[in-house]
N, C-alpha and C positions, 0 to 999 in steps of 0.2 A: 505494499500500499505507499502512496505517496502523497499524500494528503497533504494540501499547506499545512494547518495546522487543525489543531483541538486544546479547546479553553479546558484545563481540570481547574480545582480550586482557586480561583486568583490566577490562574496559571493558562499560559499557551503554548502549546506542546505539539512539536511536530510528532507524526505517525511512525515515523524512523525512530531507532535509538539514539538519544540526544547526545550523549558526552563522550562518545567514544566513535572508533570508525562504524559505518553500520552495515559492511560488504555484506554478514551474513543475517542481516536482518531486513533488508527492503524487500522479502516477498510479501506479496497480500494474505492478510489473514482469510482463513473460514468464517462465514457470521457467529456460531458456536464460540472464535475466539475473542470476539472483539472486546469483550467485558473483560477479559483476563489479560487483553493487551494492555489496556488502561492501569490492571492493577500490576503488572511488571511496568508500564511507566513512572508508577509512582516509587516504584525502590530506586530509579534515579538517583546516583547523587551530584547535588545542588551547591553551590558555593552560599545560597542566601547573605542573611546579616548574622547569622553567628558560628562562620564556619564551614567545615566538607557537614552536611546533612542530606540524610533522604528526603524524594521529595515530600511522600505522604509525611513529613513531621514539619515541613516547612510552614511557618505562620505568615512567611511574607509571600506578596507577589511574586511571583517570579515563570517569565516565559523562555521557551528554546526553542533555537531553532538548528536542526539535527543536519548532520554534512549531504544528507542523500537533498534534502529541500535545498539547500544552498545551491548544487550544482545543477538543479535544475529551474533555480531563479534566474530572470533577465534581469540585468542591473548594470549600471556604471561603477556604480564604488559599493563598500560593502556597507556602509549608512543605507544607502537604497535597496540592498537586497533582503533588510528585516524591516521594512519602511511598511510595511502592510503588516504587521503586528498588533493586534488591539493596543489600542493605547502609545501607538508609538507613529510617531511621524519624523517626516524629514527639512528641516530649514535649508533651502536649496539658491544655486546662484550657476545657473546653466547646468550642463549634465554630469560636469567632476568633481563638482564642490556639494557636500550635502553634510548636514550636523545633525545631530539627535536631538530629537524633542519627545519627551515621553511627561506624558499628562499633561502637557500645557506647559512645559517649561524644558528652557535649554541651554547652551554657549556652555557658562562654566559654574552648572549646574546640576551637569550630567557628566560624571566622571566613563571614559573610554578606559578598559584595562586592555592590553596585549600583551603576551608572552611572559604573564603575572604579574607586571606592572602599568603603572596609570601613564597612556599614552600624553606628553606634553608635548605642544605643539604652536603656541598662541591660538589658543582654542575661543581666546575672547573676540578674536574679529571676524565682521560676517562673514567677508569671503573666506577665511579659514577651514577645511576643511578637518579629516581626520587619516592620517598620517600611514594610513594600512593597508598593505595587498591584499585584494581580497580573495585571491587562490592560496594566500596563505595561512587564511581563517581554516577551521577542523570544524568545527559549532558556536555558537553563540548564545550567552545566558543574557536576558536582560530582568533587573531587578528592577521592579517600579517602585517609586517612593523611597524614602528620607535612607541612606545609607551610610550614614556617616560614623556609624557603629564600628563599621569595618573596613570605612574607606578613609575615613577624616570629611575636612573640607571638602567642598564643592560636590560632594556628593548629596545635594539635596533633594533634585526630582529623581535618582535612579542610578545605577551602572547596566555598561555595556559591555561584556564580559566577551572577549574575543577569545576562543581558545585556539590552539595550535592544533595540528592534525595528532593525531594519535600515535605513542610509541610502539614502533612493532614489536612481534613475539619475539620470543626467542628462535633463532635458525629462519626469521625472516627477513625476503629482502622484497622490496617490491618497489617498480618506475612507472612514472604517470604521465601523460601526456594528454593536454587538456585544452581545445579551441573555441573561440566562439567568435561571429558574427552577427551585428547587425544591421541592417538596411536603411535605415534613417539617418543617421550618423557616421554610414560605414564603419563602424568600430570594430575592429579586430583585436583580436586578442589571444595568445596562447603561454602556456607554460610547463615546465619540464619539475618532474621532480623527482628524486632518487633518495629512499630511507630505507634499513634495516637495522637486526641488531645481530650479532652477532658474538657469543661468548660474553654478554654483558653488556658490551660495546656497543652503544647507539648512535643511528645518525640520520638526518635530514637536510636533504638540501633541496632546495627548489629556485627557481630565476622563473621569471612573467616578463612580458611585454604587452603595452594596449596603447591604442592609438585612434583617435577619432576625428574627423574632419566636423565640418559644423551640420547640427541638426536643423530640420527643419518643421514647419509648420504649416496649418493651411492658410493662415493668415500672413503672415511675416516671411515665409519661402526660407531658405536659409538665414540664420541666424548666426552674422558676424562676428567672430571671436569666441564661439562655443566648443572650437574646438580643442582638445587636450593630448599631451602623450603622457605615460607613465610607463618605468622601470622600475624593477625591487627584485631583490638576490634576499635569500636565508640560509644561513649553514646553522645548524645544531648539532654539535658533538657535547655525548654523555656516558657514563655508565650507570648502568640498574643491576643493581646488588642485592642480597638476603637482606643488607643494613639499609637500603634504599636507594636513592640516585641521586648523580651530582650532571645537571646541565647546565651548560653553557653555550647561547644562541645569539650571533650576530646577523642584524641586518643592514640593507640598505633601500631606500626606498625616494624615486625620484620622479616629480611631478611637475608636469610644466604646462601648465592651463593660460588660455587666453584670456583675457579678460573683455569681458561684454559690457558695453558701454551705452546701448542703445540709440547710439544719437539717429536722427533719420533728417532723408532731405525736406527743405520744406515745404516744396514743390508736390515731388513724386512721393512722399511720405514713407518712402525707402529706407532702408537699413543701412547707414555708411559703412564700408567697408576698407579700411586699410591695404588690401591687398587686391591683387585682381582674379585672382584664384580664389573665391568663398568655398572650394572645396578642397583645397588644400589642407595637408594632413601636417607641415609645419607649422611651429607657433608663427604669430604677429602683434603686432603690438597694438596695444597695450596687452603686456603677460606678465604671470607669476613666474619663480621658479624655486620650487620646495624642494630639500635636499634633509632626509631626517633618515640618522644614524644611529642602530640602536645596540646596546650587547646587555643581555643579562644573563647572572649565575643563579640558578636554581637548586638548591637542594634541599633535601626529605631524608629524616633519620628515623627509623624507625628503633622506639626507648621501649622499653622492660614493658611500660604503664602507660602510653600515647605514641605520642610522635612528635617531632622538631622539623619547626619549616624554617628554611632560610631563604629569603630573594634579596638579590642587589641587581639595580639597574642603572644603564647610562643614557641617558640621550642626550643628541646634539642635531637642534633644529636650524636649519641655515634658508632665512625665505627672505627672496629679494623680489622686487617692482621693478618691473621694465615699463618704461612710458615713451620716451621720446628713441633711445636708440637701443639695439639689442643687445650692444656693446657695453652700455653703462647703465649700472643701477642707479635709481634715486632714493630707494626703501630697500632697508636691510637691515633684519633683525636675524641675532645670532643666541639663542639661545641653550645654555645648558643645565642638564637636569639630573639629579643623583639621587635615585630613590630606594627603600630598603624599607624590611618588614620582618620580623622575625617572630614566631608565633608555635607555642608550643598547646597539643590537644591533647588530653587523658583519652583512654579507650572508656566505652560506658561501664560503670559499675553502680548495680542497684538503682538502677535508670535513669543515671547523670552522665552526664558529659560533659567538660570543662573544657575551655580554653582562655587563655593570658595571650597578649602579646605588646608590641611596639613597633612603630611606625610611622614614616615624615619621610620627608625628601629636602635637599639643596639644592636650591634654580639660581643662576643668574644667567638675565639678560642685556646683551649691547647692542646698541644702534652702528652701524656699519655705514650707512648712507648718507644722501645728504638732508635727505627728509626726515624729521620726527614727526612723531604722535603719542610717542612715552617713553619716559626717562628710561636710563639705563636704574637696572634693579638689581636687587638680591635678597633674596628669600631664603628662611628655615623655618622646618615644623618639624614638632615631634607629637605623638600622640599615643598614649598608652589606652588599652581596652581589655574587659574579658568577658566573658559569654556564658550562659550555661543552660543546658538542656535539659530537661524532668521527661520521662514518659509515664503516665500513671494508667498502669494496665493497658489494655487492648485500643482504648479509647481515646486517650489522653494524652496531648503533647503540648508542653510549654516552653517557652524556649525567651530568652533577654537578654540584654549586658547592660555597659557603661561604656562610656570613653571619657577621656581629658585630653584635648589639643590643645597646643600653644602656637601660634604661627609670627615669626617677625618677620618684617617687610623695612627693606629700606628703598629709595630713592634717588639718586645723585641729583646734584643739581646742574643746571646750564645756563650759562650766557653765551647770549647769541645777537649779536649787532649791536652787543652795548645794552640789551634788556634780556631780564631775566626769564628765558625760555620753561623751565622748573627750577623748582626751589627744591630742595635736599629736606628730605623728610624723614620721619621715622616711625612704624605703627606699629604695635604688637593688639594680639589679641588672642585670648583665651576662650573656649568655649566647651560645656559639658553638652554630650548626648547616651542616646540609648533610646533601647526598644524592650517592647515585651508585648508578647502574643500566644496563642493558644490554638489549638485545634483539635477539633472533637471529630474523630470516623466513627459518625451517630450508628451504621450498619456500614455492609460493602456498597451501598449505592448511592448513600447522600454524606457528605463530608460538609462541615462548616471552619471557619476559621479568620481568626480576630489577630489583627495586629496594630499597635499602636507606637509612632517612634516619632521621634525628636531628631532634627538635621540642621546643620549649622556650615553655614558658609562665609569667608571673609571678602571684603572687595578687593578686585584685582586693580593689577597697578593701570590698566586703560581707565577704571573706574575711579580712581584714586586718582588720577594725574596726564590725563589727558592734556593735550593742548596743539591741537591744530586738523589738519583735515584729513579725515578717513575716508581715501580713496572708495573703498569700500561699499561706505554710505553713503557716500557724495552730502558729505557734509562739516561742518568743524564741531569738533568735539573739546568739551570741557570739562576734565574730574573735580572731586573735590574731597580735599584730604581730609574730610570730617566725616566721612562716611560710616555707620557700623557695621558690626554684622549682620547677617539675614539669620534668625530664628525659624524654624519651622516646626508644626505640631501636626502628624499627618496618622488618621485613623481609616483605616482597612478592615472591610469584612467581606468575606465570598464565601459564596454557599454555590454548592455543585452535584450535581444528579446524575447518573451513570446506570443504565442498563442496558440489557443486549440488544436493544436497535435504537436508541437513543439517549443523549445526551443534552445537560443545560449546566449551564455555568454562568453566576451573577458576581460582579466585583463592585462592592461601590468603594468610594474615596472623598474624604475631607479634610482639603490641608489649609491650614491656614499659618501662612508667612508675615515675621514681621521686618521693619527695615527694609522691607524689598526694594532692591535697589534697581532705578528706571530712568532714561531720559526725557526728557521735555524742551521744547523750541526756549529761545531767548529771544527779546526785538532787537532787530540790527543787524549789522553782518560785520564780523570781525575781518573775513577776507570775502573777498567782491566773488560774488557767484554760487558763494556757498552759505544754505541758512546755518545758523548755530545752536548747539543743543548742549541743554548740560545734565550733567549727572545730578537726579536727587533722591528722596527714598518715600518710603510709605506701607503701610501694611495690605494686606492683599490674601483673599481666600478663592481657594479652587474645590469645585466640587463635578463631579462626573461617576459614569460608571461604565463600564464595558460589559456587554450579554455576549452567551456562543450557544447556537443550537445545530446539532450534529445527528442526522437523519440517515440510517444506514441499513433499510428494510430489507436489504439483501445481501450479502458479500461481494460483489461486483458495483453495488452501486451507492457513493455517499454523497451527501447532500448538507454541507457546513456554512453555516450564515452567524456573522459577528457585527455589534454595533459596536461603536465608542462615544461619547458624548464628553467634553470638560467646559465648564462654566469658570471662567478666571475675571476676578474682580479686585479692581484697585480700590478701598474702603476710603467712605467721607469724600467721595470724588464726585464731581459736577457730567452730567450724561454723555458729553464730549472724550472724557478722562477717566470713563468708570471703569471698562474694560480692559485687560492687560492686552499691549499690540502681540501680533503673529500667535494668536490662539487656533489653535488646529479646529479646522470645522468637521460637524458633527461626520461621521463615516459608519457609511451600511457598506459589507465584503458579501460576497456571497459565491459559491463554487460548486457547479456540481459535475461531478468526476462519475467515468463509466471504466472500471478497468475490464478490460478485453479478454485480455491472456494471462497467466499469473500461476505460479505451482505454490501448493500450502505444503510445508514441513509437519502440520502438526496434526496429520489425520487419516487412519489405514485409509479411508474411503477413498482419500482423493491420490492415493499410490499410483493407478495408472496412469492420471492427468499430469504426476509429475514425471513420469517415465515418457509421457508423450512430450512435454514441455524441454524437454531434454534434447531431443531431436529436432524441435522446432528452432527458427533460424531467431524469432525473436520472445521476447519473455518482461512476464511486468510490462505489458504493452494497458498505456490507460491515455485515455481522451478526456478533455475540462474544459468546460466554460465558465467562465466567470466575469466579474461585476463589483464594481465598485462605484459608490454610490456617494458622492461628496454634499450635503445638504447645504444649502443658502448658509454662509458665513454673517450676519449684519452685527455682530457684538463685537464693536471695533474699536479702536482708540482712534476716533476722526480730529481730534484737535490737530490743527499746524497740518491737515492732509498728512499725517502719517499710514494709514489707512485706509482701504475703501471697501465696502459692501463687494463679496464675491459669491455670486449665482451659484445654482446649483448646476450641477452637471454628472456626468454616468461616463465611463470609461469601460467599455465590454473587452474582454480578451478568450483568448484562446490555447489552447497550450496540448501537446502530446507528447508523450514518453516513452522508452522500451531498451531494452538492452539488449543487445545484439551475440547470437550465441553462435560458438561454432561446435560441434561433437558436445553438445552439453554445457560449456565451458562462456560462463560472460567472459566476450572480448573487448566489449564497450557499452558506452549507454550512449543515448543520441535522444535531443532531446529540442524543440520547436513549438516558441511563442508565439504568439502576434499580442501585442501590446497596442490599444487602443483602436481596434476594428474598425472601429466607423470614422475614423479620421478625425474627433472631435477636436476643433480647437475649444482649448479653456485656459485658464489661470487660476493653478491649485495657488490656492490661500497663504501660504508658508512661502513660494516664490518669489525672491526678491525683486525678481525682473517685472515682476506686474507691477512697478512704480517708474520704470524708463519713460523716456520719453513721451510726446501723443504724436499718433498720427494725424495728421493736418489733411489727410483724404480723407480716411475712414472716421476720425473720432474717437479711432480707439486707444488708451491708453497702455504702454507696456507692450512686455514681450511674452508672448504666449509659449505654454510648453510645449513639447515633444508632441509630433504626432503618430499615426501608424507607423510601428516598428514592426518588425517578423526578426527575430532571436533564433539563431542555428548554434547550437553546444554541441561539441562531442568529448566526451572522457574515454580515455584506454589506458586501462589499468594494465600491470605486466606483472605477476609475481615471479620473481627470480629463485 
């Protein structure tokens, strides 16, 4: 079975086994085994908010995206690949830049973990994406809600955990080749990997490349500046022994996205292009050049009454912006980050499981270009935490914990043309956070989950000290050194019912944030042609829910539906500034899937079918039709023309996939996806290009999202 997802108690789960390689679990189930499959999924170990725990014991809302689903998904980047999960959205700038939004919150309120450490790459910027190669990700775990207990400051909205591919079993070696092509923007990508495990020595090497020209839609034609190129490499070496493991991973990521300016000819209304060949794969001014280097040392030690996990990571992010010349950058941020986490977890004893740890990071950022937006700065933080889990009989599981964080920030002063561009300053922030929750397995069909969590986030350097033109936002931004830390309190309630032919899930959340940081417009212009915005604070409340229904009357037919809604309001504000900007529109997703061919390993009755399928060319063949319906979003921050209402729209999709077999052995996976089948012209509410220039001919403002796109993907595994 390869259904996109199934929601379990406040959890969105893929139908393949998630946090491990699913090559032996990708077959579809007999209908008699559907309920038991749900039980098996509940046995998955997740990170959660209190360390490693079984999914059935997790009180926090968690989503999991499996390797099988990632391979079958059409996307431009890893955030795009997971953005259809309930409660998850993406803030986009063209096709290559996506930022995760969890239940209406994003930017520095979402922590992205990759290779076991938090990804740090100037994520405060509107036009800054996530510097992770999607082909290096084996599975994804998404924690929805405050996760400061385990991850410290910035995990206020949640955490996106990008797990690498699982380590090979002893004596196994495997090579993989993958390739994809998309018709709309000519995206072509490929990846090569080789992994193995010999005598406890393990390795995993990967190289990938991706390129795309400008994308097109029905109203704008081809969009200049939406082309991009990407290259990445990763090498993991380590040892796996009876005492545990030690892995050293090094990775390099290079992205060159052109910048979409959205300027139009005043007479014709056509988008202006800086190159004669609008379908070029080469970079065109203006463009960014992003290089991200990372090294991670991950260690796990088995101890007599538990285990010790220690992980240290170093990252260097180089982000350059070229505006007038391809040989000379105007803006250049160089960021160094050292992260560390040491954690001890006990074995379970008398129903108890305890853990304690220390984690934090050191960071240094410098300006190397001619233009400035934020000052050079240094950051140091440390956090101490402890968690506990207690099982009471067969039904109840309780868990929770507490954490203390200290963060030190220092911004360097800068004098420019006889005036102080940035003043020298130091800020210290302390925060106490925690969570407590319970799950009750009422019976094998019905579960109830409850969780209460407190989140914490310190202001970032852009919010504290910005003083310059932010090209990505097309405005002049001014920070405030007096900003306070944000604190949130979120309550979650999850109900789920699972039976042989039907499952239903409902997840509610209520979130209150004090000292929420946002921007507001100031009168006048500091620099001609740019509106002036300043950072300020207020209190916020967010309410929302996710609901899921999955109907499977027979083993080959599956009908899945989800609905996500969030209402985010600034308290004590007039109507024009009542709603938080860039709040996702309510969304309904539906998928009807028919599995035409599959084999079953679970019943004797299907033994003959299994033998037949082993002789067939195709196996696990499916076709599916999907619908994503985005409701009208009228809850907007309308002051200063910050946002406009986004009308409702629907996107129809079609997909098919199969395993290709030779003599009963799988030799390839093939997927075909058609997105936006009807070539609908639409603007996603979270697209920053929605606010580009007006077309004087049509009167339409901004740039529209991608039109019809057909994706072909091939995966060829080779066991050695």
